[in-house]
C-alpha positions as CSV (number, residue, x, y, z in Angstrom):
1,X,0.0,0.0,0.0
2,X,3.0,2.3,-0.6
3,X,1.9,5.8,-1.6
4,X,-1.6,5.3,-0.4
5,X,-3.2,6.7,2.7
6,X,-3.7,3.8,5.1
7,X,-6.9,3.5,7.0
8,X,-6.7,4.2,10.7
9,X,-7.0,1.3,13.0
10,X,-7.3,1.7,16.8
11,X,-6.2,-1.2,19.0
12,X,-8.4,-2.1,21.9
13,X,-5.7,-3.8,24.0
14,X,-4.0,-2.2,26.9
15,X,-1.3,-4.9,27.0
16,X,1.9,-3.2,25.7
17,X,3.3,-6.6,24.6
18,X,0.3,-7.2,22.4
19,X,0.4,-3.6,21.1
20,X,3.9,-4.1,19.8
21,X,3.1,-7.5,18.2
22,X,-0.1,-6.3,16.5
23,X,1.5,-3.0,15.3
24,X,4.4,-5.0,13.8
25,X,2.0,-7.4,12.0
26,X,-0.5,-4.8,10.8
27,X,1.7,-1.7,10.1
28,X,1.9,-2.2,6.4
29,X,-1.9,-2.3,5.9
30,X,-3.2,0.1,8.6
31,X,-2.1,3.3,10.4
32,X,-2.2,1.6,13.8
33,X,-3.0,3.6,16.9
34,X,-2.8,2.5,20.5
35,X,-5.8,2.3,22.9
36,X,-6.9,5.9,23.7
37,X,-5.7,7.3,27.0
38,X,-8.4,7.6,29.5
39,X,-10.6,4.9,28.0
40,X,-11.5,2.6,30.9
41,X,-10.4,-1.0,30.6
42,X,-13.1,-3.3,29.3
43,X,-14.7,-5.7,31.8
44,X,-14.0,-9.1,30.3
45,X,-17.1,-10.9,31.6
46,X,-17.9,-13.0,28.5
47,X,-18.0,-16.8,28.6
48,X,-16.0,-17.1,25.4
49,X,-13.0,-15.5,23.7
50,X,-15.3,-14.3,20.9
51,X,-17.6,-12.5,23.4
52,X,-14.8,-10.7,25.1
53,X,-13.0,-9.7,21.8
54,X,-16.2,-8.3,20.4
55,X,-17.0,-6.3,23.5
56,X,-13.6,-4.7,23.6
57,X,-13.6,-3.7,20.0
58,X,-17.2,-2.3,20.2
59,X,-16.3,-0.2,23.2
60,X,-13.4,1.3,21.3
61,X,-15.5,2.0,18.2
62,X,-18.1,3.7,20.4
63,X,-15.5,6.0,21.9
64,X,-13.5,6.7,18.7
65,X,-15.8,6.2,15.7
66,X,-12.9,4.5,14.1
67,X,-12.2,0.9,12.9
68,X,-11.0,-1.1,16.0
69,X,-9.3,-4.4,16.5
70,X,-9.5,-6.3,19.8
71,X,-8.2,-9.7,20.7
72,X,-8.8,-12.2,23.5
73,X,-6.4,-15.0,24.0
74,X,-6.6,-18.1,26.2
75,X,-4.2,-20.9,27.2
76,X,-6.0,-24.2,27.2
77,X,-4.3,-27.0,29.2
78,X,-5.6,-30.6,28.6
79,X,-4.8,-31.9,32.1
80,X,-6.7,-29.0,33.7
81,X,-9.9,-29.6,31.6
82,X,-9.1,-26.6,29.4
83,X,-8.2,-24.2,32.2
84,X,-7.2,-21.4,32.5
85,X,-9.0,-20.8,29.1
86,X,-11.0,-17.6,28.9
87,X,-9.8,-16.7,32.4
88,X,-6.1,-16.9,31.5
89,X,-5.3,-13.3,32.2
90,X,-6.7,-13.5,35.7
91,X,-6.1,-17.2,36.5
92,X,-4.6,-16.4,39.9
93,X,-7.0,-13.6,40.7
94,X,-8.4,-10.3,39.3
95,X,-5.1,-8.4,39.9
96,X,-2.8,-11.3,39.3
97,X,0.6,-10.7,37.5
98,X,1.9,-13.0,34.8
99,X,4.3,-14.4,37.4
100,X,1.3,-15.2,39.7
101,X,-0.6,-16.9,36.9
102,X,2.4,-19.0,35.9
103,X,3.1,-20.1,39.4
104,X,-0.5,-21.2,39.8
105,X,-0.4,-23.0,36.4
106,X,2.8,-24.9,37.2
107,X,1.5,-25.8,40.7
108,X,-1.7,-27.1,39.2
109,X,0.3,-29.3,36.8
110,X,2.7,-30.7,39.5
111,X,3.0,-34.4,39.0
112,X,1.0,-34.4,35.7
113,X,2.4,-36.5,32.9
114,X,0.2,-34.7,30.3
115,X,1.6,-31.3,29.7
116,X,-0.2,-30.7,26.3
117,X,-1.8,-27.3,25.8
118,X,-2.7,-24.8,23.1
119,X,-3.0,-21.1,22.7
120,X,-6.0,-19.7,20.9
121,X,-6.5,-16.1,19.8
122,X,-9.7,-14.6,18.7
123,X,-9.5,-11.2,16.9
124,X,-12.5,-9.0,16.4
125,X,-12.3,-6.3,13.7
126,X,-15.2,-3.9,14.0
127,X,-16.0,-0.9,11.9
128,X,-18.1,2.2,12.9
129,X,-21.0,0.9,10.8
130,X,-21.1,-2.3,12.9
131,X,-19.6,-4.6,10.3
132,X,-17.3,-7.1,12.0
133,X,-14.9,-9.8,11.2
134,X,-14.1,-12.6,13.6
135,X,-10.8,-14.5,13.1
136,X,-9.1,-17.3,15.0
137,X,-5.5,-18.6,15.4
138,X,-4.3,-21.6,17.3
139,X,-0.9,-23.1,18.1
140,X,-0.4,-26.4,19.9
141,X,2.4,-27.2,22.3
142,X,3.2,-28.1,25.8
143,X,3.9,-26.6,29.2
144,X,7.5,-26.8,30.3
145,X,8.6,-27.6,33.9
146,X,9.8,-24.1,34.7
147,X,9.9,-20.7,33.0
148,X,12.6,-20.2,30.3
149,X,13.4,-17.1,28.4
150,X,13.1,-13.3,28.9
151,X,11.1,-12.2,25.8
152,X,7.4,-12.2,25.3
153,X,4.7,-11.8,27.9
154,X,2.0,-13.7,29.7
155,X,2.6,-17.5,29.6
156,X,5.2,-17.3,26.9
157,X,8.0,-18.5,29.2
158,X,6.3,-21.8,29.9
159,X,4.8,-22.6,26.5
160,X,6.9,-24.5,23.9
161,X,5.1,-24.7,20.6
162,X,4.9,-28.0,18.7
163,X,5.9,-26.2,15.5
164,X,9.2,-25.0,17.1
165,X,12.5,-26.5,18.1
166,X,11.8,-27.1,21.8
167,X,12.2,-23.5,22.9
168,X,9.5,-21.5,24.6
169,X,8.0,-18.5,23.0
170,X,10.0,-16.4,25.5
171,X,13.2,-17.9,24.2
172,X,12.5,-16.9,20.6
173,X,13.0,-13.6,18.9
174,X,9.9,-11.6,18.1
175,X,10.4,-12.5,14.4
176,X,10.6,-16.2,15.2
177,X,7.5,-16.1,17.4
178,X,5.5,-14.2,14.8
179,X,6.1,-16.8,12.2
180,X,4.2,-19.4,14.1
181,X,2.2,-17.7,16.9
182,X,-1.5,-17.9,17.5
183,X,-1.8,-14.2,17.1
184,X,-0.1,-14.1,13.7
185,X,-2.3,-16.9,12.5
186,X,-5.4,-15.0,13.6
187,X,-4.1,-11.9,11.8
188,X,-3.6,-13.9,8.6
189,X,-7.2,-15.0,9.0
190,X,-8.3,-11.4,9.4
191,X,-6.4,-10.3,6.3
192,X,-7.8,-13.1,4.2
193,X,-11.3,-12.2,5.3
194,X,-10.8,-8.5,4.6
195,X,-9.4,-9.1,1.2
196,X,-12.3,-11.4,0.4
197,X,-14.7,-8.5,1.3
198,X,-12.9,-6.3,-1.2
199,X,-11.1,-4.1,1.4
200,X,-14.5,-3.0,2.7
201,X,-13.1,-3.0,6.2
């Protein structure tokens, strides 16, 4: 889109790690803007990733009258019946840090032979006229015994993707992670759907 004015896209996330990833992945197509200062954080009370992503995007659209993109991501662990799932960001409590969540996860898996898990991201792209696109991305892997790596955010230090070489997401560079991550796969889904609509979003 060189030489063309890119449409403005406001991100609904307040997570700086996600902002960086999404801006890197979307920058060629859109003029990406961060979540507006002063906009209250969305209460994520949906039962599914789709409900939460749509709610976040619609709140941004209502406050900015601009195309908005929101994501909701969950880590689903087989041995825990799919937990933490939609509650991943607050697994250890409403104000839990990533370290708190990881500690609870590893404690819950103590002694478990099944460490299989997957990340799923749902992206909701919503326009001011109410048109929306829902996209999904998933990556399978397993939970390692202890945190490894200093990059990434959330559960990245304890998740090793099956498509990788044994390293956790936090041990990969951002470029390496983006090639296989759930978020990048969801973004490819978004782009494919937008292109199929004839760039109407």
